[in-house]
C-alpha positions as CSV (number, residue, x, y, z in Angstrom):
1,M,-4.8,9.5,-17.0
2,D,-2.9,12.6,-17.8
3,K,0.6,13.3,-17.1
4,F,-0.1,15.5,-14.0
5,E,-2.2,12.8,-12.5
6,K,0.7,10.4,-13.0
7,I,3.2,12.7,-11.4
8,G,0.8,13.2,-8.5
9,Y,0.6,9.4,-8.0
10,V,4.5,9.0,-8.2
11,L,5.0,11.8,-5.6
12,L,2.4,10.3,-3.2
13,G,3.9,6.9,-3.6
14,L,7.4,8.3,-2.9
15,I,6.2,10.0,0.2
16,A,4.5,6.9,1.4
17,V,7.6,4.7,0.9
18,L,9.8,7.4,2.7
19,Y,7.3,7.5,5.6
20,L,7.4,3.7,6.0
21,V,11.2,3.8,5.9
22,A,11.1,6.4,8.7
23,L,8.7,4.3,10.7
24,V,10.8,1.2,10.4
25,I,14.0,3.1,11.4
26,G,12.2,4.6,14.4
27,M,10.9,1.2,15.6
28,V,14.3,-0.3,15.3
29,A,15.8,2.5,17.3
30,A,13.2,1.7,20.1
31,F,14.3,-1.7,19.9
32,P,12.5,-3.8,22.7
33,F,9.1,-2.0,22.2
34,G,9.6,-1.3,18.5
35,I,9.3,-4.9,17.7
36,I,5.6,-4.8,18.5
37,G,5.3,-2.0,15.9
38,L,7.2,-3.9,13.3
39,I,5.0,-6.9,13.7
40,V,1.9,-4.8,13.3
41,L,3.4,-3.0,10.2
42,T,4.3,-6.4,8.7
43,G,0.8,-7.8,9.3
44,I,-0.8,-4.8,7.7
45,G,1.6,-5.1,4.7
46,V,0.8,-8.8,4.3
47,L,-3.0,-8.0,4.3
48,F,-2.5,-5.2,1.8
49,I,-0.7,-7.3,-0.6
50,K,-3.4,-10.0,-0.3
51,V,-6.1,-7.5,-1.1
52,V,-4.3,-6.1,-4.0
53,K,-3.5,-9.6,-5.3
54,D,-7.2,-10.6,-4.9
55,R,-8.4,-7.5,-6.7
56,L,-6.0,-8.0,-9.6
57,N,-7.1,-11.6,-10.1
58,N,-10.8,-11.1,-9.9
59,K,-12.4,-11.2,-13.3
60,E,-15.9,-10.4,-12.0
61,D,-14.9,-7.0,-10.8
62,D,-13.2,-6.3,-14.0
63,Y,-16.3,-7.2,-16.0
64,Y,-18.6,-4.9,-13.9
65,S,-16.1,-2.0,-13.9
66,K,-16.0,-2.1,-17.7
67,N,-19.5,-3.1,-18.6
68,V,-22.1,-1.7,-16.1
69,D,-23.6,1.6,-16.9
70,K,-22.5,4.4,-14.5
């Protein structure tokens, strides 16, 4: 991974975080109806964290990604 690719990932990550912050602020501003959006956003976040955690702890995927011919 070269430095330009790292810079690109950092910029994309920063924009994603800023977008999520703007979403949360907007949902809080629309209080009674924004709670539904906050619950949905929290559910998606929990599932995303579970997927990333499962992927990082899966040794079989690591084996195949490193040893299977492409």
